[in-house]
DSSP file (Angstrom, degrees, kcal/mol; ACC not computed):
  #  RESIDUE AA STRUCTURE BP1 BP2  ACC     N-H-->O    O-->H-N    N-H-->O    O-->H-N    TCO  KAPPA ALPHA  PHI   PSI    X-CA   Y-CA   Z-CA
    1    1 A M              0   0    0      0, 0.0     0, 0.0     0, 0.0     0, 0.0   0.000 360.0 360.0 360.0 136.0   20.3   12.0   23.2
    2    2 A I        -     0   0    0      1,-0.1     3,-0.1     3,-0.0     2,-0.1  -0.669 360.0-117.1 -83.3 129.7   17.8    9.2   22.4
    3    3 A P        -     0   0    0      0, 0.0     2,-0.2     0, 0.0    -1,-0.1  -0.387  35.6-101.1 -66.2 144.8   17.6    8.4   18.6
    4    4 A K        -     0   0    0      1,-0.1     2,-0.3    -2,-0.1     0, 0.0  -0.440  37.2-115.8 -69.4 133.8   14.2    9.0   17.0
    5    5 A K        -     0   0    0     -2,-0.2    -1,-0.1    -3,-0.1    -3,-0.0  -0.536  22.3-142.6 -74.4 132.0   12.1    5.8   16.5
    6    6 A I        -     0   0    0     -2,-0.3     2,-0.2    14,-0.0    -1,-0.0  -0.854  19.3-124.8 -97.1 121.8   11.5    5.0   12.9
    7    7 A P        -     0   0    0      0, 0.0    13,-2.5     0, 0.0     2,-0.4  -0.463  25.7-154.4 -68.6 134.7    8.0    3.6   12.3
    8    8 A L  E     -A   19   0A   0     11,-0.2     2,-0.3    -2,-0.2     9,-0.1  -0.849  11.2-173.5-109.0 146.2    8.0    0.2   10.6
    9    9 A R  E     -A   18   0A   0      9,-2.7     9,-2.6    -2,-0.4     2,-0.5  -0.948  23.3-119.2-134.3 156.1    5.2   -1.3    8.5
   10   10 A T  E     -A   17   0A   0     -2,-0.3    38,-0.5     7,-0.2     2,-0.3  -0.827  22.6-127.3-102.4 131.3    4.7   -4.7    6.9
   11   11 A C  B  >  -b   48   0B   0      5,-2.2     4,-1.5    -2,-0.5    38,-0.2  -0.577  12.7-143.3 -71.2 133.9    4.3   -5.0    3.1
   12   12 A I  T  4 S+     0   0    0     36,-2.6    -1,-0.1    -2,-0.3    37,-0.1   0.628  95.8  48.6 -76.7 -12.2    1.2   -7.1    2.3
   13   13 A A  T  4 S+     0   0    0     35,-0.3    -1,-0.2     3,-0.1    36,-0.1   0.894 127.7  15.9 -91.7 -49.1    2.9   -8.7   -0.6
   14   14 A C  T  4 S-     0   0    0      2,-0.1    -2,-0.2     0, 0.0     3,-0.1   0.556  90.9-132.2-105.5  -7.6    6.2   -9.9    0.7
   15   15 A R     <  +     0   0    0     -4,-1.5     2,-0.3     1,-0.2    -3,-0.1   0.711  56.7 142.2  66.1  23.4    5.5   -9.7    4.4
   16   16 A E        -     0   0    0     -5,-0.1    -5,-2.2     1,-0.0     2,-0.4  -0.764  51.9-125.1 -95.3 141.3    8.8   -7.8    5.1
   17   17 A E  E     +A   10   0A   0     -2,-0.3    -7,-0.2    -7,-0.2    -9,-0.0  -0.726  40.6 162.5 -84.7 130.8    8.9   -5.0    7.7
   18   18 A K  E     -A    9   0A   0     -9,-2.6    -9,-2.7    -2,-0.4     5,-0.1  -0.934  47.1 -75.0-141.0 161.4   10.3   -1.7    6.2
   19   19 A P  E >   -A    8   0A   0      0, 0.0     3,-1.6     0, 0.0     4,-0.4  -0.354  44.6-120.7 -59.0 142.5   10.3    1.9    7.2
   20   20 A K  G >  S+     0   0    0    -13,-2.5     3,-1.4     1,-0.3   -12,-0.1   0.837 109.4  58.6 -53.8 -39.9    7.0    3.6    6.6
   21   21 A R  G 3  S+     0   0    0    -14,-0.3    -1,-0.3     1,-0.3   -13,-0.1   0.699  99.2  58.5 -68.5 -18.4    8.4    6.2    4.3
   22   22 A E  G <  S+     0   0    0     -3,-1.6    29,-0.4     2,-0.1     2,-0.3   0.539  97.9  76.7 -87.4  -6.4    9.8    3.5    1.9
   23   23 A L  S <  S-     0   0    0     -3,-1.4     2,-0.5    -4,-0.4    27,-0.2  -0.714  77.9-124.1-108.2 155.0    6.3    2.0    1.3
   24   24 A L  E     -C   49   0B   0     25,-3.0    25,-2.0    -2,-0.3     2,-0.4  -0.843  28.9-144.5 -94.8 130.4    3.3    3.0   -0.8
   25   25 A R  E     -CD  48  37B   0     12,-0.7    12,-2.9    -2,-0.5     2,-0.4  -0.823  13.6-169.1-103.1 133.4    0.1    3.3    1.3
   26   26 A V  E     -CD  47  36B   0     21,-2.8    21,-2.3    -2,-0.4     2,-0.4  -0.978  16.8-162.8-114.6 130.3   -3.4    2.4    0.0
   27   27 A V  E     -CD  46  35B   0      8,-2.9     8,-2.2    -2,-0.4     2,-0.5  -0.911  18.3-157.0-123.3 143.2   -6.2    3.6    2.2
   28   28 A K  E     -CD  45  34B   0     17,-2.7    17,-2.0    -2,-0.4     6,-0.2  -0.976  23.7-155.1-113.7 119.4   -9.9    2.7    2.6
   29   29 A N    >   -     0   0    0      4,-2.1     3,-1.8    -2,-0.5    15,-0.1  -0.219  35.0 -88.9 -88.1-178.9  -11.9    5.5    4.2
   30   30 A A  T 3  S+     0   0    0      1,-0.3    -1,-0.1     2,-0.1    14,-0.1   0.761 125.9  56.9 -63.5 -26.9  -15.2    5.3    6.2
   31   31 A Q  T 3  S-     0   0    0      2,-0.1    -1,-0.3     1,-0.0    -3,-0.0   0.525 119.4-109.2 -82.2  -6.1  -17.3    5.7    3.0
   32   32 A G    <   +     0   0    0     -3,-1.8     2,-0.3     1,-0.3    -2,-0.1   0.497  68.9 146.2  90.9   5.2  -15.6    2.7    1.5
   33   33 A E        -     0   0    0      1,-0.0    -4,-2.1    -5,-0.0     2,-0.5  -0.573  34.4-154.4 -75.2 136.0  -13.5    4.6   -1.1
   34   34 A I  E     +D   28   0B   0     -2,-0.3     2,-0.3    -6,-0.2    -6,-0.2  -0.953  28.6 143.1-115.7 126.7  -10.1    3.1   -1.8
   35   35 A R  E     -D   27   0B   0     -8,-2.2    -8,-2.9    -2,-0.5     2,-0.2  -0.965  50.8 -82.6-155.1 169.0   -7.3    5.2   -3.1
   36   36 A L  E     -D   26   0B   0     -2,-0.3     2,-0.6   -10,-0.2   -10,-0.2  -0.525  33.5-153.1 -75.8 142.9   -3.6    5.9   -2.9
   37   37 A D  E     +D   25   0B   0    -12,-2.9   -12,-0.7    -2,-0.2    -1,-0.0  -0.904  19.0 172.4-122.2 102.0   -2.3    8.0    0.0
   38   38 A F  S    S+     0   0    0     -2,-0.6    -1,-0.1     1,-0.2   -12,-0.0   0.769  80.4  50.9 -80.6 -25.2    0.9    9.8   -0.8
   39   39 A S  S    S-     0   0    0    -14,-0.1    -1,-0.2     1,-0.0    -2,-0.0   0.773  95.5-138.2 -81.2 -26.4    1.0   11.8    2.4
   40   40 A G  S    S+     0   0    0    -15,-0.1    -2,-0.1     3,-0.0   -14,-0.0   0.645  82.5  90.6  78.2  14.1    0.5    8.8    4.6
   41   41 A K        +     0   0    0      2,-0.1    -3,-0.0     0, 0.0    -1,-0.0   0.394  46.0 122.5-125.4   0.0   -1.9   10.8    6.7
   42   42 A L        -     0   0    0      1,-0.1     2,-0.1   -13,-0.0    -5,-0.0  -0.373  66.9-109.3 -67.4 146.0   -5.4   10.2    5.3
   43   43 A P  S    S+     0   0    0      0, 0.0     2,-0.2     0, 0.0    -1,-0.1  -0.458  74.1  57.2 -75.9 148.3   -7.8    8.8    7.8
   44   44 A G  S    S-     0   0    0    -15,-0.1     2,-0.4    -2,-0.1   -15,-0.2  -0.710  93.9 -33.8 128.4-178.9   -9.0    5.2    7.4
   45   45 A R  E     - C   0  28B   0    -17,-2.0   -17,-2.7    -2,-0.2     2,-0.3  -0.623  61.3-156.6 -79.1 126.2   -7.6    1.7    7.2
   46   46 A G  E     - C   0  27B   0     -2,-0.4     2,-0.4   -19,-0.2   -19,-0.2  -0.786  14.6-169.4-110.2 149.9   -4.2    1.6    5.5
   47   47 A A  E     - C   0  26B   0    -21,-2.3   -21,-2.8    -2,-0.3     2,-0.3  -0.993  15.4-147.4-131.7 139.7   -2.3   -1.2    3.7
   48   48 A Y  E     -bC  11  25B   0    -38,-0.5   -36,-2.6    -2,-0.4     2,-0.3  -0.842  13.0-175.4-114.8 145.6    1.3   -0.9    2.7
   49   49 A V  E     - C   0  24B   0    -25,-2.0   -25,-3.0    -2,-0.3   -38,-0.1  -0.994  27.5-110.9-138.8 144.1    3.2   -2.3   -0.3
   50   50 A C        -     0   0    0     -2,-0.3     2,-0.3   -27,-0.2   -27,-0.1  -0.158  24.4-117.2 -67.2 161.5    6.9   -2.2   -1.2
   51   51 A N  S    S+     0   0    0    -29,-0.4     2,-0.4     4,-0.1    -1,-0.1  -0.256  78.3 114.8 -92.2  45.3    8.4   -0.2   -4.1
   52   52 A S  S  > S-     0   0    0     -2,-0.3     4,-1.9     1,-0.1     5,-0.2  -0.899  71.3-129.7-116.1 148.8    9.6   -3.4   -5.7
   53   53 A E  H  > S+     0   0    0     -2,-0.4     4,-2.2     1,-0.2     5,-0.2   0.875 107.6  54.1 -61.9 -39.7    8.4   -4.7   -9.0
   54   54 A A  H  > S+     0   0    0      1,-0.2     4,-2.3     2,-0.2    -1,-0.2   0.904 109.3  47.5 -62.9 -41.3    7.8   -8.2   -7.6
   55   55 A C  H  > S+     0   0    0      2,-0.2     4,-1.9     1,-0.2    -1,-0.2   0.877 110.7  51.4 -69.3 -36.5    5.5   -6.9   -4.8
   56   56 A I  H  X S+     0   0    0     -4,-1.9     4,-1.3     2,-0.2    -2,-0.2   0.908 113.0  45.5 -67.3 -40.9    3.5   -4.7   -7.2
   57   57 A K  H  X S+     0   0    0     -4,-2.2     4,-2.4     1,-0.2    -2,-0.2   0.903 112.5  50.7 -69.0 -40.0    2.8   -7.6   -9.5
   58   58 A R  H  X S+     0   0    0     -4,-2.3     4,-2.2     1,-0.2     6,-0.3   0.843 102.9  62.3 -65.0 -34.0    2.0  -10.0   -6.6
   59   59 A L  H  <>S+     0   0    0     -4,-1.9     5,-1.9     1,-0.2     6,-0.4   0.927 113.0  33.6 -56.6 -49.0   -0.5   -7.4   -5.3
   60   60 A A  H ><5S+     0   0    0     -4,-1.3     3,-0.7     3,-0.2    -2,-0.2   0.887 114.9  57.2 -75.6 -40.7   -2.6   -7.6   -8.4
   61   61 A K  H 3<5S+     0   0    0     -4,-2.4    -2,-0.2     1,-0.2    -3,-0.2   0.902 119.9  28.7 -59.7 -44.5   -2.1  -11.2   -9.1
   62   62 A Y  T 3<5S-     0   0    0     -4,-2.2    -1,-0.2    -5,-0.2    -2,-0.2   0.305 103.3-124.9-102.1   8.8   -3.4  -12.4   -5.8
   63   63 A K  T <>5 +     0   0    0     -3,-0.7     4,-1.1    -4,-0.2     3,-0.5   0.927  43.4 170.9  48.9  54.9   -5.8   -9.5   -5.2
   64   64 A L  H  >< +     0   0    0     -5,-1.9     4,-2.3    -6,-0.3     5,-0.1   0.747  68.3  61.7 -71.8 -24.6   -4.1   -8.8   -1.8
   65   65 A L  H  > S+     0   0    0     -6,-0.4     4,-2.3     2,-0.2     6,-0.3   0.853  98.7  57.6 -69.1 -33.3   -5.9   -5.5   -1.3
   66   66 A N  H  >>S+     0   0    0     -3,-0.5     5,-1.3     1,-0.2     4,-1.0   0.927 111.1  43.3 -59.3 -43.4   -9.2   -7.4   -1.3
   67   67 A K  H  <5S+     0   0    0     -4,-1.1    -2,-0.2     2,-0.2    -1,-0.2   0.896 112.6  51.5 -70.3 -40.9   -7.8   -9.5    1.6
   68   68 A A  H  <5S+     0   0    0     -4,-2.3    -2,-0.2     1,-0.2    -1,-0.2   0.875 121.5  31.7 -63.8 -38.2   -6.4   -6.5    3.5
   69   69 A F  H  <5S-     0   0    0     -4,-2.3    -1,-0.2     2,-0.2    -2,-0.2   0.462  97.9-131.1-100.1  -2.7   -9.6   -4.5    3.4
   70   70 A S  T  <5S+     0   0    0     -4,-1.0     2,-0.3     1,-0.2    -3,-0.2   0.895  76.6  94.7  50.9  44.0  -12.0   -7.5    3.5
   71   71 A A  S   <S-     0   0    0     -5,-1.3     2,-0.5    -6,-0.3    -2,-0.2  -0.974  88.3 -86.9-154.9 162.1  -13.9   -5.9    0.6
   72   72 A E        -     0   0    0     -2,-0.3    -6,-0.0    -3,-0.1    -5,-0.0  -0.642  41.5-156.5 -75.7 122.2  -14.0   -6.0   -3.2
   73   73 A V        -     0   0    0     -2,-0.5    -7,-0.1   -10,-0.1     5,-0.1  -0.888  18.7-119.1-104.4 125.3  -11.4   -3.7   -4.6
   74   74 A P    >>  -     0   0    0      0, 0.0     4,-1.1     0, 0.0     3,-1.1  -0.203  19.3-118.8 -63.6 153.5  -12.0   -2.3   -8.2
   75   75 A A  H 3> S+     0   0    0      1,-0.2     4,-2.4     2,-0.2     5,-0.2   0.769 110.5  69.5 -62.3 -26.2   -9.4   -3.1  -10.9
   76   76 A E  H 3> S+     0   0    0      1,-0.2     4,-2.4     2,-0.2    -1,-0.2   0.832  94.7  53.9 -61.8 -33.3   -8.8    0.6  -11.3
   77   77 A V  H <> S+     0   0    0     -3,-1.1     4,-2.1     2,-0.2    -1,-0.2   0.926 109.9  46.7 -69.1 -43.8   -7.1    0.8   -7.9
   78   78 A Y  H  X S+     0   0    0     -4,-1.1     4,-2.4     1,-0.2    -2,-0.2   0.909 112.8  50.8 -63.5 -39.6   -4.7   -2.0   -8.8
   79   79 A A  H  X S+     0   0    0     -4,-2.4     4,-3.0     1,-0.2    -2,-0.2   0.903 108.7  51.7 -62.9 -41.1   -4.1   -0.2  -12.2
   80   80 A A  H  X S+     0   0    0     -4,-2.4     4,-2.4     2,-0.2    -1,-0.2   0.886 109.5  49.3 -65.3 -37.9   -3.4    3.0  -10.3
   81   81 A V  H  X S+     0   0    0     -4,-2.1     4,-2.2     2,-0.2    -2,-0.2   0.946 114.0  45.6 -65.7 -46.8   -0.9    1.3   -8.0
   82   82 A E  H  X S+     0   0    0     -4,-2.4     4,-3.1     1,-0.2     5,-0.4   0.914 112.6  51.0 -62.4 -42.8    0.9   -0.2  -11.0
   83   83 A E  H  X S+     0   0    0     -4,-3.0     4,-2.4     1,-0.2     5,-0.3   0.917 109.7  50.4 -60.5 -44.0    0.8    3.1  -12.9
   84   84 A E  H  X S+     0   0    0     -4,-2.4     4,-1.1    -5,-0.2    -1,-0.2   0.906 117.4  40.0 -61.3 -42.6    2.3    4.9  -10.0
   85   85 A F  H  X S+     0   0    0     -4,-2.2     4,-0.6     2,-0.2    -2,-0.2   0.970 123.1  36.1 -73.2 -53.6    5.1    2.4   -9.7
   86   86 A F  H  < S+     0   0    0     -4,-3.1     3,-0.3     1,-0.2    -3,-0.2   0.779 116.2  54.7 -75.0 -25.9    5.9    1.7  -13.3
   87   87 A G  H  < S+     0   0    0     -4,-2.4    -1,-0.2    -5,-0.4    -3,-0.2   0.824 107.3  50.4 -72.1 -33.3    5.3    5.3  -14.4
   88   88 A A  H  <        0   0    0     -4,-1.1    -1,-0.2    -5,-0.3    -2,-0.2   0.569 360.0 360.0 -82.3 -10.2    7.8    6.7  -11.8
   89   89 A K     <        0   0    0     -4,-0.6    -1,-0.2    -3,-0.3    -2,-0.1   0.474 360.0 360.0 -70.2 360.0   10.6    4.3  -12.8
């Protein structure tokens, strides 16, 4: 029996490849709305970030979502990502 392939994604903060399920996905839909995607199935352009404190801090410090989506990302989105990570700890 062939083992099931595990999809890998790259964290935009540390540039490490990790299994998709271990990463937090932020998605930009066709209307330009940017939000967290907990299911990993929302349509649109996705960017992934690790569940590590260093990556979450780097994400906001260097405004990496702006670069990933080639658009201005509101501070509320960065705050929501930080809240999700630090609130779940």
